C-alpha positions in Angstrom: 17.6 -6.4 10.8 21.1 -6.3 9.5 21.6 -3.9 6.6 23.6 -5.4 3.7 25.1 -2.3 2.2 27.1 -4.2 -0.5 23.9 -5.9 -1.7 22.1 -2.5 -1.8 24.9 -1.1 -3.9 24.4 -4.0 -6.2 20.7 -3.2 -6.4 21.6 0.4 -7.3 24.1 -0.6 -9.9 21.5 -3.0 -11.4 19.3 0.0 -12.4 19.9 1.6 -15.8 21.8 4.9 -15.8 18.7 7.1 -16.1 17.0 5.3 -13.2 20.1 5.8 -11.0 20.1 9.5 -11.8 16.4 9.7 -11.1 16.8 7.8 -7.8 19.5 10.2 -6.7 17.3 13.1 -7.5 14.4 11.5 -5.7 16.5 11.0 -2.5 17.7 14.6 -2.7 14.1 15.9 -2.9 12.9 13.9 0.1 16.0 14.8 2.2 15.6 18.5 1.3 11.9 18.4 2.1 12.4 16.7 5.5 15.2 19.0 6.5 13.0 22.0 6.1 10.1 20.4 7.9 8.1 19.4 4.8 5.8 16.4 4.4 6.1 13.2 2.3 3.1 11.1 1.3 3.2 7.6 -0.3 0.7 6.2 -2.7 1.0 2.4 -2.6 -0.4 -0.4 -4.7 -0.9 -3.9 -3.3 0.8 -7.1 -4.7 4.5 -6.4 -5.0 4.5 -3.8 -2.2 3.6 -6.5 0.2 5.7 -9.3 -1.2 8.9 -7.2 -1.5 8.5 -6.0 2.2 7.8 -2.4 1.0 4.7 -1.9 3.1 6.7 -2.9 6.2 9.5 -0.6 5.2 7.1 2.3 4.7 5.8 1.6 8.3 9.4 1.9 9.4 9.8 5.2 7.6 6.5 6.4 9.2 7.9 5.5 12.6 11.2 7.4 11.9 9.4 10.5 10.7 10.2 10.3 7.0 6.7 9.4 5.7 3.7 11.5 6.9 0.8 9.8 5.3 -0.2 6.8 3.1 -2.9 5.9 0.6 -3.3 2.3 -0.4 -5.7 -0.4 -1.5 -8.4 -2.3 0.4 -6.4 -5.5 -0.5 -3.4 -4.1 1.5 -5.8 -3.3 4.4 -7.0 -6.9 4.3 -3.5 -8.3 4.3 -2.1 -5.9 7.0 -5.1 -6.9 9.2 -3.9 -10.5 8.8 -0.2 -9.8 9.5 1.1 -8.7 6.0 2.6 -12.1 5.0 1.6 -15.6 6.1 2.9 -19.1 5.5 0.0 -21.1 4.1 -0.5 -24.7 3.0 -2.1 -25.1 -0.4 -4.1 -28.3 -0.7 -6.3 -30.1 -3.2 -9.8 -29.0 -2.2 -11.4 -32.3 -3.2 -9.8 -33.9 -0.1 -12.2 -31.9 2.1 -15.4 -32.4 0.2 -15.7 -28.8 -0.9 -17.7 -27.7 -3.9 -15.2 -27.5 -6.8 -17.3 -24.9 -8.6 -16.7 -22.5 -5.7 -13.0 -23.0 -5.4 -10.3 -20.9 -6.9 -8.6 -21.9 -10.1 -6.8 -25.2 -9.7 -9.3 -26.4 -7.1 -7.0 -25.2 -4.3 -7.9 -24.7 -0.6 -5.4 -22.9 1.6 -4.7 -23.2 5.4 -2.9 -20.5 7.4 0.0 -21.9 9.5 -0.9 -20.8 13.0 0.4 -21.7 16.5 -2.0 -23.4 18.8 -2.3 -20.4 21.0 -3.4 -18.3 18.0 -6.0 -20.9 17.0 -7.3 -20.8 20.6 -7.5 -17.0 20.5 -9.4 -17.0 17.2 -11.8 -19.7 18.5 -13.0 -17.2 21.1 -14.1 -14.9 18.3 -15.6 -17.3 15.8 -16.4 -21.0 15.4 -13.3 -22.9 14.2 -13.7 -26.1 12.3 -11.0 -28.0 14.0 -11.7 -31.2 12.1 -11.0 -29.3 8.9 -7.8 -27.9 10.4 -6.7 -31.5 11.3 -7.5 -32.8 7.8 -5.4 -29.9 6.4 -2.5 -30.9 8.6 -2.7 -34.5 7.5 -3.1 -33.7 3.8 -0.4 -33.3 1.2 0.2 -29.8 0.1 2.8 -27.2 -0.6 3.9 -24.5 1.8 4.3 -21.0 0.4 4.6 -17.5 1.8 2.1 -15.1 0.4 0.0 -12.0 1.2 -1.6 -12.8 4.6 -5.3 -13.7 5.2 -7.4 -13.3 2.2 -7.9 -16.8 0.8 -6.6 -19.0 3.6 -8.6 -20.7 6.4 -9.1 -19.5 9.1 -7.4 -16.2 8.8 -9.2 -15.1 5.7 -12.6 -15.8 7.2 -11.6 -14.2 10.5 -10.6 -11.0 8.7 -13.9 -10.9 6.8 -15.8 -11.2 10.0 -13.8 -8.5 11.8 -14.4 -6.2 8.8 -18.1 -6.4 9.5 -17.5 -5.6 13.1 -15.3 -2.6 12.3 -17.9 -1.3 9.8 -20.4 -1.2 12.7 -17.9 0.7 14.8 -17.3 3.1 11.9 -21.0 3.8 11.6 -21.3 4.5 15.3 -18.3 6.9 15.4 -18.0 8.4 11.9 -14.4 7.3 11.8 -12.9 5.6 8.7 -12.5 1.9 8.7 -8.7 2.2 8.4 -8.5 4.3 11.6 -10.3 1.7 13.7 -8.6 -1.3 12.1 -5.2 0.4 12.7 -5.9 0.5 16.5 -5.6 -3.3 16.5 -2.9 -3.8 13.9 0.7 -4.6 14.4 2.9 -1.4 14.6 5.0 -2.9 11.8 2.2 -2.4 9.4 1.3 0.9 7.8 -2.2 0.7 9.4 -0.7 0.1 12.9 2.0 2.7 12.7 -0.5 5.2 11.3 -2.7 4.7 14.3 0.2 4.9 16.7 1.6 8.1 15.2 -1.7 9.7 14.3 -0.8 9.7 10.6 -3.5 9.2 7.9 -3.6 5.8 6.1 -6.5 5.8 3.7 -7.8 3.6 0.8 -8.3 5.6 -2.4 -11.5 5.5 -4.4 -10.0 3.6 -7.4 -8.4 1.1 -5.0 -11.5 0.3 -2.9 -12.5 -2.7 -4.9 -10.7 -5.8 -3.6 -10.0 -7.5 -0.3 -13.4 -9.2 -0.2 -15.7 -7.8 2.5 -12.9 -5.7 3.8 -13.2 -3.6 0.6 -16.9 -3.3 0.9 -16.6 -2.3 4.6 -13.9 0.3 3.8 -16.2 1.7 1.1 -19.2 1.8 3.4 -17.4 3.2 6.4 -17.4 6.8 5.4 -19.0 8.6 2.4 -17.0 8.8 -0.9 -17.0 12.6 -0.7 -15.5 12.6 2.8 -12.9 10.0 1.7 -12.0 12.2 -1.3 -11.7 15.3 1.0 -9.5 13.4 3.5 -7.2 12.2 0.7 -7.1 15.7 -0.8 -6.1 17.1 2.6 -3.2 14.6 2.9 -1.9 15.1 -0.6 -2.4 18.9 -0.4 -0.2 19.0 2.7 2.5 16.9 1.1 5.5 18.5 -0.7 6.6 15.1 -2.1 4.3 12.3 -3.3 5.8 8.9 -3.9 3.9 6.4 -6.1 4.9 2.8 -5.6 3.7 0.1 -8.1 0.2 1.4 -8.3 -2.3 2.0 -11.1 -4.9 4.7 -11.7 -2.9 7.4 -9.8 -4.2 10.2 -12.0 -7.6 9.5 -10.4 -5.8 9.5 -7.0 -3.7 12.6 -6.9 -5.8 14.7 -9.4 -9.3 13.9 -8.1 -12.2 16.3 -7.6 -10.3 18.9 -5.5 -7.0 19.3 -7.4 -6.7 22.2 -9.8 -3.4 22.0 -11.6 -3.9 18.7 -13.6 -7.1 17.5 -12.1 -10.8 18.4 -12.0 -10.9 20.8 -9.1 -11.8 24.0 -11.0 -15.6 23.6 -10.3 -15.0 22.8 -6.6 -13.0 26.1 -6.4 -15.6 27.9 -8.5 -18.2 26.9 -5.9 -16.1 28.0 -3.0 -14.9 24.7 -1.7 -11.3 24.1 -0.5 -9.0 22.8 -3.2 -5.2 22.1 -3.6 -2.7 22.2 -6.4 0.0 19.8 -7.5 2.0 22.8 -8.8 5.4 23.0 -7.2 5.1 19.5 -5.7 7.4 16.6 -6.5 5.9 13.4 -7.9 8.2 10.4 -7.7 7.1 7.2 -9.3 8.6 3.7 -8.9 7.4 1.6 -11.8 8.5 -1.2 -14.2 6.8 0.4 -17.2 9.4 2.0 -19.5 6.5 3.7 -21.3 6.0 6.0 -18.3 9.4 7.5 -18.9 8.9 7.6 -22.6 5.6 9.5 -22.2 7.5 12.1 -20.1 10.2 12.3 -22.8 7.6 13.0 -25.4 6.2 15.8 -23.3 9.5 17.3 -22.5 10.8 17.1 -26.0 7.7 18.2 -27.9 4.9 19.0 -25.5 3.1 16.3 -27.3 0.9 15.1 -24.4 -0.3 18.6 -23.4 -1.0 19.4 -27.1 -3.1 16.3 -27.4 -5.1 17.4 -24.4 -5.4 21.0 -25.7 -6.7 19.7 -29.1 -8.9 17.0 -27.6 -7.0 14.2 -29.3 -6.5 10.7 -28.0 -3.1 10.5 -26.3 -2.6 6.8 -27.2 -2.8 7.5 -30.9 -0.7 10.7 -31.0 2.0 9.2 -28.7 2.1 5.8 -30.4 2.5 4.1 -27.0 0.1 2.1 -24.8 -1.1 5.1 -22.7 -2.0 4.3 -19.1 -4.2 6.9 -17.4 -1.6 7.8 -14.8 0.9 8.8 -17.5 -1.0 12.0 -18.4 -0.7 14.2 -15.3 2.7 12.6 -14.5 4.2 13.3 -17.9 3.0 16.9 -17.9 4.0 17.7 -14.3 7.3 19.6 -14.1 8.2 18.0 -10.8 7.8 14.4 -11.8 10.6 11.9 -11.4 10.2 8.4 -12.9 12.4 5.7 -11.5 12.0 2.6 -13.7 12.9 -0.7 -12.1 12.0 -3.4 -9.6 10.6 -1.8 -6.4 12.3 -4.6 -4.5 15.6 -3.0 -5.5 14.6 0.6 -5.5 12.9 1.0 -2.1 15.7 -0.3 0.2 18.3 1.8 -1.6 16.0 4.8 -1.5 15.1 4.4 2.2 18.7 3.8 3.4 20.1 6.8 1.5 17.5 9.1 3.0 18.1 7.6 6.5 21.9 8.1 6.1 21.5 11.7 5.0 19.1 12.5 7.8 21.1 10.7 10.5 18.4 8.1 11.1 19.1 4.4 12.0 16.6 2.0 10.4 15.6 -1.1 12.4 14.1 -2.7 9.3 15.1 -2.8 5.7 13.5 -4.7 2.8 15.3 -6.7 0.1 14.3 -8.0 -3.4 12.4 -11.2 -2.6 14.4 -13.4 -5.0 17.6 -12.8 -3.0 18.7 -14.9 0.0 18.3 -11.7 2.2 14.8 -11.2 0.7 13.8 -14.7 1.6 15.1 -14.1 5.1 13.2 -10.8 5.3 9.9 -12.5 4.3 10.4 -15.2 6.9 11.0 -12.4 9.5 7.7 -10.7 8.5 5.8 -14.0 8.8 7.3 -14.5 12.3 7.2 -11.0 13.7 4.3 -9.1 12.1 1.2 -10.3 13.9 -2.5 -10.3 12.9 -4.9 -7.7 14.2 -5.5 -7.9 17.9 -9.3 -7.5 18.3 -9.2 -6.8 22.1 -6.7 -4.1 21.7 -8.8 -2.5 18.9 -12.0 -2.6 21.0 -10.1 -1.2 24.0 -8.9 1.8 21.9 -12.4 2.3 20.6 -13.8 2.4 24.2 -11.1 4.9 25.1 -11.9 7.0 22.1 -15.6 7.1 23.0 -14.7 8.3 26.6 -12.3 11.0 25.4 -14.1 12.3 22.2 
């Protein structure tokens, strides 16, 4: 994809002064880390990370050796299995005789836009109601690009069914759901690139709920304790942790095995492996100005740490709506809050890192409201394919032979 440097400069200048300074600092930390052979992990949320093309950009950074591991949500796993973004037709469900009480708000039923060869392929895996598809084609509706799979027929149902199959393979092998799913996913997804490069892509405990049966299958694929250990190993090995539009990160990066701001003291006490966030860099891309305000309160008066030391409620003492992830982030000496739209922050961040490391990016994301952002979303719809079941099963057979 063509990189529009003038537009990215506009994105950068569109941030407030403190965010520009923070973004410069974040770029420097990542570049410094990669030049000395260090590791970078990304903690992603769902929603905007998909719509702004950020998950596709992260996959590109994984391919180019910038990102070494990812945590995400089961919803993102669902969407990446379906191709990241789809074009769907949203119709009035009453046209198809469907039970209104079981339909989403607005009585909407969605159809995935698929080529005939894709429908033929899926029909080899599951029964396709072709009459319903024909009725959908003939019905009035509005076309939209949205996170793939999930609510649309037949891709949403297909992903749910494959999730059950992957869960069976996980139970046979002891491998996480994400590893097996990644074997069949497009390499322009985080899952697919993680599988191709042997990099960890894992759903966190707080982000396991979502994505329908995909979330259930992810949760059931390996024990919670093993998932926590794998995530701790990834974050423990990282020098820089980047949080992108995600909630509950204190429960992600602190967890049961982290000792600096988390709850790992008793794991250490009992002789288990632990890690520390001390000395690491926490970068957070977020729209909430209160995140930076909480950090200011801590830096200027140690207010947040004092509230913790005295056992006082942080919301009342700080006088701001206090999200859980603000606590460890505000108290951590290496935290860098970049406040702004991730659709503007990520492409500037990625390109500056690539330029300083002498890397040429083959994909760049843009804020979705721009013309370039709309073209980017169309590109993802066209080029990022849904999970290839035969490829996944072939890799599983090979794994069984070579294990």
